[in-house]
Biopython code that builds the backbone (N, CA, C, O; Angstrom):
import numpy as np
from Bio.PDB.StructureBuilder import StructureBuilder

atoms = [
    (1, "MET", "N", (-31.282, 39.945, -60.482)),
    (1, "MET", "CA", (-31.602, 38.544, -60.253)),
    (1, "MET", "C", (-33.041, 38.436, -59.785)),
    (1, "MET", "O", (-33.707, 39.458, -59.616)),
    (2, "SER", "N", (-33.528, 37.253, -59.577)),
    (2, "SER", "CA", (-34.933, 37.085, -59.228)),
    (2, "SER", "C", (-35.185, 37.383, -57.759)),
    (2, "SER", "O", (-34.299, 37.261, -56.912)),
    (3, "ARG", "N", (-36.409, 37.775, -57.489)),
    (3, "ARG", "CA", (-36.843, 38.011, -56.121)),
    (3, "ARG", "C", (-37.433, 36.722, -55.577)),
    (3, "ARG", "O", (-37.596, 35.736, -56.295)),
    (4, "PHE", "N", (-37.748, 36.756, -54.292)),
    (4, "PHE", "CA", (-38.342, 35.597, -53.629)),
    (4, "PHE", "C", (-39.620, 35.137, -54.320)),
    (4, "PHE", "O", (-39.851, 33.937, -54.466)),
    (5, "ASP", "N", (-40.447, 36.084, -54.743)),
    (5, "ASP", "CA", (-41.747, 35.740, -55.302)),
    (5, "ASP", "C", (-41.774, 35.747, -56.830)),
    (5, "ASP", "O", (-42.847, 35.807, -57.430)),
    (6, "THR", "N", (-40.609, 35.686, -57.456)),
    (6, "THR", "CA", (-40.514, 35.690, -58.914)),
    (6, "THR", "C", (-40.053, 34.314, -59.387)),
    (6, "THR", "O", (-39.044, 33.788, -58.915)),
    (7, "LEU", "N", (-40.799, 33.744, -60.315)),
    (7, "LEU", "CA", (-40.407, 32.450, -60.870)),
    (7, "LEU", "C", (-39.227, 32.623, -61.809)),
    (7, "LEU", "O", (-39.141, 33.608, -62.543)),
    (8, "THR", "N", (-38.336, 31.677, -61.781)),
    (8, "THR", "CA", (-37.171, 31.685, -62.658)),
    (8, "THR", "C", (-37.186, 30.416, -63.491)),
    (8, "THR", "O", (-37.317, 29.316, -62.954)),
    (9, "ASP", "N", (-37.055, 30.564, -64.789)),
    (9, "ASP", "CA", (-36.973, 29.404, -65.672)),
    (9, "ASP", "C", (-35.528, 28.909, -65.659)),
    (9, "ASP", "O", (-34.661, 29.436, -66.355)),
    (10, "TRP", "N", (-35.303, 27.898, -64.858)),
    (10, "TRP", "CA", (-33.952, 27.379, -64.641)),
    (10, "TRP", "C", (-33.288, 26.992, -65.958)),
    (10, "TRP", "O", (-32.097, 27.238, -66.149)),
    (11, "GLN", "N", (-34.044, 26.393, -66.859)),
    (11, "GLN", "CA", (-33.485, 25.928, -68.130)),
    (11, "GLN", "C", (-33.033, 27.082, -69.021)),
    (11, "GLN", "O", (-32.171, 26.897, -69.880)),
    (12, "GLN", "N", (-33.602, 28.262, -68.828)),
    (12, "GLN", "CA", (-33.226, 29.423, -69.631)),
    (12, "GLN", "C", (-32.003, 30.154, -69.069)),
    (12, "GLN", "O", (-31.444, 31.024, -69.736)),
    (13, "CYS", "N", (-31.591, 29.809, -67.862)),
    (13, "CYS", "CA", (-30.441, 30.460, -67.234)),
    (13, "CYS", "C", (-29.146, 29.810, -67.703)),
    (13, "CYS", "O", (-29.063, 28.593, -67.870)),
    (14, "ASP", "N", (-28.148, 30.648, -67.908)),
    (14, "ASP", "CA", (-26.833, 30.064, -68.201)),
    (14, "ASP", "C", (-26.195, 29.621, -66.883)),
    (14, "ASP", "O", (-26.751, 29.858, -65.811)),
    (15, "GLU", "N", (-25.044, 28.988, -66.965)),
    (15, "GLU", "CA", (-24.407, 28.430, -65.774)),
    (15, "GLU", "C", (-24.119, 29.497, -64.716)),
    (15, "GLU", "O", (-24.296, 29.251, -63.523)),
    (16, "ALA", "N", (-23.681, 30.669, -65.145)),
    (16, "ALA", "CA", (-23.386, 31.751, -64.199)),
    (16, "ALA", "C", (-24.650, 32.219, -63.478)),
    (16, "ALA", "O", (-24.619, 32.488, -62.277)),
    (17, "GLN", "N", (-25.755, 32.314, -64.207)),
    (17, "GLN", "CA", (-27.016, 32.723, -63.585)),
    (17, "GLN", "C", (-27.513, 31.664, -62.597)),
    (17, "GLN", "O", (-28.006, 31.996, -61.519)),
    (18, "GLN", "N", (-27.381, 30.407, -62.968)),
    (18, "GLN", "CA", (-27.791, 29.341, -62.061)),
    (18, "GLN", "C", (-26.955, 29.377, -60.785)),
    (18, "GLN", "O", (-27.492, 29.225, -59.687)),
    (19, "GLN", "N", (-25.664, 29.575, -60.920)),
    (19, "GLN", "CA", (-24.788, 29.642, -59.746)),
    (19, "GLN", "C", (-25.167, 30.823, -58.863)),
    (19, "GLN", "O", (-25.191, 30.697, -57.639)),
    (20, "ALA", "N", (-25.465, 31.967, -59.469)),
    (20, "ALA", "CA", (-25.865, 33.153, -58.704)),
    (20, "ALA", "C", (-27.171, 32.896, -57.960)),
    (20, "ALA", "O", (-27.330, 33.328, -56.818)),
    (21, "LEU", "N", (-28.103, 32.200, -58.596)),
    (21, "LEU", "CA", (-29.366, 31.884, -57.936)),
    (21, "LEU", "C", (-29.167, 30.942, -56.761)),
    (21, "LEU", "O", (-29.852, 31.057, -55.745)),
    (22, "LEU", "N", (-28.245, 30.023, -56.895)),
    (22, "LEU", "CA", (-27.988, 29.063, -55.818)),
    (22, "LEU", "C", (-27.214, 29.670, -54.656)),
    (22, "LEU", "O", (-27.335, 29.202, -53.524)),
    (23, "THR", "N", (-26.431, 30.693, -54.916)),
    (23, "THR", "CA", (-25.564, 31.235, -53.879)),
    (23, "THR", "C", (-26.021, 32.578, -53.336)),
    (23, "THR", "O", (-25.344, 33.163, -52.490)),
    (24, "ARG", "N", (-27.174, 33.084, -53.812)),
    (24, "ARG", "CA", (-27.634, 34.379, -53.317)),
    (24, "ARG", "C", (-27.851, 34.299, -51.805)),
    (24, "ARG", "O", (-28.314, 33.278, -51.298)),
    (25, "PRO", "N", (-27.527, 35.348, -51.102)),
    (25, "PRO", "CA", (-27.679, 35.317, -49.637)),
    (25, "PRO", "C", (-29.148, 35.292, -49.218)),
    (25, "PRO", "O", (-29.966, 36.063, -49.719)),
    (26, "ALA", "N", (-29.456, 34.412, -48.313)),
    (26, "ALA", "CA", (-30.825, 34.316, -47.811)),
    (26, "ALA", "C", (-31.226, 35.579, -47.057)),
    (26, "ALA", "O", (-32.403, 35.939, -47.030)),
    (27, "ILE", "N", (-30.275, 36.238, -46.457)),
    (27, "ILE", "CA", (-30.568, 37.447, -45.689)),
    (27, "ILE", "C", (-31.195, 38.516, -46.561)),
    (27, "ILE", "O", (-32.073, 39.245, -46.101)),
    (28, "SER", "N", (-30.769, 38.627, -47.798)),
    (28, "SER", "CA", (-31.315, 39.657, -48.677)),
    (28, "SER", "C", (-32.792, 39.429, -48.963)),
    (28, "SER", "O", (-33.513, 40.375, -49.278)),
    (29, "ALA", "N", (-33.244, 38.201, -48.858)),
    (29, "ALA", "CA", (-34.647, 37.894, -49.108)),
    (29, "ALA", "C", (-35.464, 37.827, -47.826)),
    (29, "ALA", "O", (-36.690, 37.732, -47.887)),
    (30, "SER", "N", (-34.815, 37.873, -46.666)),
    (30, "SER", "CA", (-35.532, 37.621, -45.418)),
    (30, "SER", "C", (-36.643, 38.635, -45.158)),
    (30, "SER", "O", (-37.713, 38.248, -44.688)),
    (31, "ASP", "N", (-36.428, 39.910, -45.444)),
    (31, "ASP", "CA", (-37.480, 40.908, -45.245)),
    (31, "ASP", "C", (-38.656, 40.639, -46.162)),
    (31, "ASP", "O", (-39.810, 40.733, -45.746)),
    (32, "ASN", "N", (-38.366, 40.308, -47.396)),
    (32, "ASN", "CA", (-39.425, 40.015, -48.355)),
    (32, "ASN", "C", (-40.197, 38.768, -47.929)),
    (32, "ASN", "O", (-41.422, 38.728, -48.049)),
    (33, "ILE", "N", (-39.506, 37.768, -47.441)),
    (33, "ILE", "CA", (-40.155, 36.543, -46.975)),
    (33, "ILE", "C", (-41.055, 36.861, -45.784)),
    (33, "ILE", "O", (-42.195, 36.398, -45.727)),
    (34, "THR", "N", (-40.559, 37.634, -44.851)),
    (34, "THR", "CA", (-41.340, 38.008, -43.670)),
    (34, "THR", "C", (-42.605, 38.751, -44.072)),
    (34, "THR", "O", (-43.684, 38.458, -43.557)),
    (35, "GLN", "N", (-42.486, 39.697, -44.974)),
    (35, "GLN", "CA", (-43.650, 40.461, -45.426)),
    (35, "GLN", "C", (-44.657, 39.565, -46.137)),
    (35, "GLN", "O", (-45.864, 39.707, -45.943)),
    (36, "THR", "N", (-44.166, 38.648, -46.953)),
    (36, "THR", "CA", (-45.051, 37.741, -47.674)),
    (36, "THR", "C", (-45.804, 36.836, -46.702)),
    (36, "THR", "O", (-47.012, 36.643, -46.841)),
    (37, "VAL", "N", (-45.102, 36.286, -45.728)),
    (37, "VAL", "CA", (-45.731, 35.409, -44.741)),
    (37, "VAL", "C", (-46.761, 36.173, -43.922)),
    (37, "VAL", "O", (-47.856, 35.666, -43.678)),
    (38, "GLN", "N", (-46.428, 37.378, -43.497)),
    (38, "GLN", "CA", (-47.373, 38.182, -42.726)),
    (38, "GLN", "C", (-48.627, 38.478, -43.537)),
    (38, "GLN", "O", (-49.735, 38.444, -43.001)),
    (39, "SER", "N", (-48.463, 38.765, -44.816)),
    (39, "SER", "CA", (-49.599, 39.040, -45.692)),
    (39, "SER", "C", (-50.483, 37.795, -45.828)),
    (39, "SER", "O", (-51.709, 37.901, -45.776)),
    (40, "ILE", "N", (-49.885, 36.641, -45.999)),
    (40, "ILE", "CA", (-50.630, 35.381, -46.120)),
    (40, "ILE", "C", (-51.398, 35.110, -44.834)),
    (40, "ILE", "O", (-52.573, 34.745, -44.870)),
    (41, "ARG", "N", (-50.737, 35.287, -43.710)),
    (41, "ARG", "CA", (-51.391, 35.044, -42.417)),
    (41, "ARG", "C", (-52.567, 35.995, -42.220)),
    (41, "ARG", "O", (-53.628, 35.577, -41.756)),
    (42, "ALA", "N", (-52.393, 37.251, -42.563)),
    (42, "ALA", "CA", (-53.470, 38.227, -42.400)),
    (42, "ALA", "C", (-54.671, 37.869, -43.273)),
    (42, "ALA", "O", (-55.816, 37.968, -42.834)),
    (43, "ARG", "N", (-54.403, 37.452, -44.514)),
    (43, "ARG", "CA", (-55.506, 37.057, -45.407)),
    (43, "ARG", "C", (-56.203, 35.800, -44.886)),
    (43, "ARG", "O", (-57.428, 35.696, -44.958)),
    (44, "ALA", "N", (-55.437, 34.855, -44.365)),
    (44, "ALA", "CA", (-56.022, 33.613, -43.851)),
    (44, "ALA", "C", (-56.898, 33.902, -42.625)),
    (44, "ALA", "O", (-57.965, 33.308, -42.473)),
    (45, "ARG", "N", (-56.456, 34.797, -41.767)),
    (45, "ARG", "CA", (-57.227, 35.127, -40.572)),
    (45, "ARG", "C", (-58.498, 35.884, -40.893)),
    (45, "ARG", "O", (-59.509, 35.716, -40.212)),
    (46, "SER", "N", (-58.459, 36.726, -41.937)),
    (46, "SER", "CA", (-59.638, 37.501, -42.277)),
    (46, "SER", "C", (-60.616, 36.718, -43.148)),
    (46, "SER", "O", (-61.754, 37.129, -43.372)),
    (47, "GLY", "N", (-60.137, 35.592, -43.624)),
    (47, "GLY", "CA", (-60.775, 34.609, -44.381)),
    (47, "GLY", "C", (-61.977, 34.743, -45.104)),
    (47, "GLY", "O", (-62.429, 33.786, -45.733)),
]
sb = StructureBuilder()
sb.init_structure("model")
sb.init_model(0)
sb.init_chain("A")
sb.init_seg("    ")
for serial, (resi, resn, name, xyz) in enumerate(atoms, 1):
    if name == "N":
        sb.init_residue(resn, " ", resi, " ")
    sb.init_atom(name, np.array(xyz, "f"), 0.0, 1.0, " ", f" {name:<3s}", serial, name[0])
structure = sb.get_structure()
């Protein structure tokens, strides 16, 4: 399935894929989200 930072073409997904995208656990993405936010903050501070 898609990652936090991967775009998904909703119209190309079948119903099962759309349901999986809507119900995926947020916890599985939380580490990736944290790393992405930290990277953005570091780049913004070093500006």
